[in-house]
C-alpha positions, -999 to 999 in steps of 0.1 A, spaced: 564 241 95 563 203 98 530 184 102 534 179 140 538 216 146 508 224 124 487 200 145 500 215 177 492 251 166 458 241 153 451 223 185 460 254 206 439 277 183 409 254 188 414 254 225 418 292 226 385 296 207 368 271 230 380 291 261 368 324 246 334 310 237 329 294 271 344 322 291 315 323 316 321 287 326 356 295 340 343 319 366 372 343 365 402 355 344 425 336 367 406 304 362 407 309 324 445 315 325 452 285 346 431 263 323 449 277 293 483 269 309 472 233 317 459 229 281 493 241 268 510 214 289 487 188 274 496 201 239 533 198 247 528 162 260 509 154 228 537 168 207 564 149 226 545 116 222 540 122 185 577 127 180 593 102 204 569 73 209 583 40 197 557 36 170 536 60 149 505 69 168 469 76 157 463 111 168 426 108 169 427 77 190 452 93 213 429 124 218 399 102 224 419 83 250 427 116 267 390 126 267 381 92 282 407 96 309 395 131 318 359 119 322 368 87 341 387 109 366 354 127 375 333 98 387 325 62 377 294 70 357 308 98 333 322 85 300 329 94 264 308 75 238 321 71 203 295 73 176 288 36 174 288 34 212 263 63 214 240 44 190 243 13 211 232 33 242 202 46 224 192 10 215 197 -1 251 173 25 265 145 10 243 149 -22 263 159 -44 233 195 -55 228 214 -87 225 239 -96 252 244 -116 284 223 -94 307 244 -79 335 248 -44 350 285 -37 354 308 -10 369 345 -5 374 360 -10 409 397 -7 415 403 -7 377 386 -41 374 353 -47 357 328 -58 384 292 -71 383 266 -49 401 239 -74 395 228 -99 368 193 -92 352 169 -119 362 164 -148 337 191 -136 313 220 -158 301 243 -144 328 218 -150 355 212 -186 343 250 -192 341 254 -183 378 270 -149 375 265 -131 408 267 -95 422 303 -87 432 319 -111 406 350 -96 390 353 -100 353 391 -104 349 391 -113 312 367 -111 282 377 -135 254 411 -137 269 417 -100 271 424 -84 305 397 -59 317 422 -39 338 418 -3 328 391 -13 303 363 13 301 327 4 307 318 13 271 345 -10 257 334 -38 280 298 -35 271 307 -36 234 327 -68 239 299 -85 260 272 -77 235 268 -94 202 245 -114 179 219 -137 195 233 -172 196 269 -162 196 292 -171 225 314 -150 248 339 -163 272 346 -145 304 370 -152 333 355 -146 367 370 -142 401 347 -145 431 356 -139 468 367 -172 483 379 -186 450 416 -194 445 415 -197 407 396 -179 380 365 -197 367 357 -197 330 321 -190 319 311 -195 283 277 -177 279 255 -177 248 241 -143 240 204 -137 237 179 -109 233 175 -93 267 138 -92 275 119 -59 270 93 -68 297 108 -60 331 78 -69 353 67 -103 365 39 -110 389 22 -139 407 1 -146 438 20 -156 469 -11 -166 489 -48 -158 483 -50 -120 487 -13 -113 486 5 -105 453 41 -104 443 56 -81 416 93 -82 405 108 -53 386 141 -63 371 150 -29 355 133 3 344 126 6 307 102 27 287 73 3 292 79 -6 328 51 15 343 25 2 318 37 -34 324 33 -29 362 -2 -16 358 -12 -45 337 4 -69 362 -16 -54 391 -48 -56 371 -42 -93 365 -35 -99 402 -68 -80 411 -87 -102 386 -77 -132 407 -93 -117 438 -90 -89 464 -54 -78 471 -48 -74 508 -11 -66 502 17 -64 476 54 -73 477 73 -51 453 107 -68 447 135 -44 437 164 -66 447 193 -67 422 175 -41 401 203 -20 386 181 9 376 174 23 342 154 53 330 147 81 355 113 90 340 102 53 341 109 51 379 89 83 384 59 69 365 61 37 387 59 58 419 31 79 404 10 47 402 9 45 440 8 82 449 -18 109 443 3 139 453 36 151 465 72 151 453 86 119 440 122 129 434 142 162 429 175 168 413 201 195 420 231 204 399 253 234 392 231 248 365 195 261 370 180 238 344 194 208 363 173 216 394 140 198 388 112 184 408 90 154 397 56 152 414 28 127 415 -5 133 398 -40 124 409 -68 110 388 -54 75 382 -64 42 396 -63 43 434 -48 14 452 -52 12 490 -35 -21 497 -3 -20 519 31 -25 501 63 -40 512 94 -32 491 123 -56 490 158 -41 485 194 -52 488 229 -41 478 221 -47 441 192 -22 443 206 8 425 197 41 408 161 43 395 151 14 418 164 35 448 142 64 436 111 42 438 120 28 472 130 62 486 99 80 474 74 54 487 93 51 519 93 89 526 56 92 518 49 63 542 32 45 513 54 14 516 75 -4 542 111 -10 529 125 -44 540 159 -60 533 194 -46 534 211 -13 525 209 -4 488 237 3 464 237 41 468 238 55 432 222 89 437 235 108 407 219 118 374 237 113 341 228 135 311 236 122 275 250 151 255 252 145 217 284 157 199 286 171 164 304 141 150 278 116 162 296 108 195 282 116 229 291 124 265 275 106 294 281 133 321 270 133 357 251 166 360 231 164 393 224 145 424 189 133 431 171 137 464 142 117 480 110 136 489 123 144 524 153 161 508 178 133 515 207 125 491 214 87 490 246 91 469 272 68 483 250 59 513 219 42 498 184 36 511 182 23 547 154 -3 551 127 2 577 132 -34 587 167 -50 583 164 -86 571 198 -101 561 199 -131 538 200 -165 555 216 -192 535 211 -228 547 223 -233 583 251 -207 581 252 -182 608 235 -150 597 259 -120 593 245 -85 590 252 -72 555 272 -42 567 298 -65 580 302 -83 547 321 -73 516 293 -62 492 300 -38 463 283 -4 466 287 30 451 309 42 480 334 14 471 339 28 436 370 49 427 363 86 423 327 82 435 307 114 439 303 125 475 269 125 492 261 162 489 241 164 521 203 170 525 182 197 510 167 202 545 180 195 579 165 163 593 167 141 623 191 112 617 172 80 611 176 54 639 190 20 630 163 -3 616 151 -32 636 163 -66 625 142 -97 618 162 -129 613 137 -157 616 144 -183 589 114 -207 591 83 -185 591 62 -200 563 28 -212 574 16 -246 564 -20 -237 570 -25 -219 537 -28 -238 504 -4 -225 478 13 -241 448 45 -260 455 67 -237 434 57 -206 454 59 -225 487 95 -236 479 104 -200 469 91 -187 502 109 -214 521 142 -206 504 139 -168 504 137 -156 540 134 -119 529 104 -126 507 88 -148 534 93 -121 560 77 -95 537 46 -117 533 43 -121 571 47 -83 575 19 -77 550 -4 -102 568 4 -85 601 -4 -50 587 -37 -64 573 -45 -79 607 -38 -46 625 -60 -28 599 -89 -52 605 -86 -48 643 -88 -10 639 -119 -13 617 -137 -34 643 -132 -8 671 
């Protein structure tokens, strides 16, 4: 028996054992038999390729490629991680890695930017949400997996990486040479917008995000009474699920924060708020946009459903699925979508996103304002093989369309604030509107107290 036949028979024996061990997963004998027939087809194809391909092939790499193809056909967020890629992922979740600082996905087989992380090399270089990365170091990204792309974009601090970008409206590709740096661990920034009104920006959700948020709020309170807080989650690509739960827990004393539902019983979970912590009674306005994804949508959805915050901005990205990292015996791993998550009201935002309570499209200069739904923004629903919504856990009345606020010159000259913050408010109509909403809520609250 030649080597190719030995490999083929060994492969079929392993598959047969796998089917026998995991019999319950197939549901019925017919399902098992159909799966076995399809695996035999795969084995035949592998044998033909080994014997007839123009060059000798690396069987291990070919099988890994087949596994990657299988997972990528499921949804955009499931993938196979080789041993070194798996280690890289573990490093990333700690919030310390060297790269350019962007969240990426694959749309129409092209690497696409979901959002740059604020104050990272990519952000400073002018990379924007929706940019298509056509080449990395001259190599086409077509059909390139996310894991491969991330590996190419990361590298030692101080090293350069060249990427070719296409942006809507551009005729030619633009070359960006970006110097890699350590992506900051701290994901929270805060400052005072006006006396009594604070601003907190969360760029992503890492292990220390909730602690950093609490520290930031304490610093704001040390500067005086807080009559309101703007929580900015725009262009926040997400991060760790448990980190987003802890952030919500800071502002809630009870109730469900988020629930997950999958095929297996152990994938059905509920995360609830706990009392006993510091109580904050100031009103909150959350800013979201099409770059608000995953864990940041959990925060916005939970505080919105509990009426703890008013959500302002534009429709969020719509990534409402949970990925579980499953280690493999050889050091590799599977990133597998295992559940959908639901807001406290039982609503799945998968492929739909969070609808703001108040719609405030971005106004740039003197250009005519166009509602974001009419523009070409990348969202989960645009991704190939995206997971369907999954419906609601409970029947609910459809939400009405949010009211729209489109005033562009709302900043008050009567309040003394530093020039940098004043300029930021002037150029950011969403932030400016959020501040005005907070002041209005505070005014209404004072009027009720006087009665």
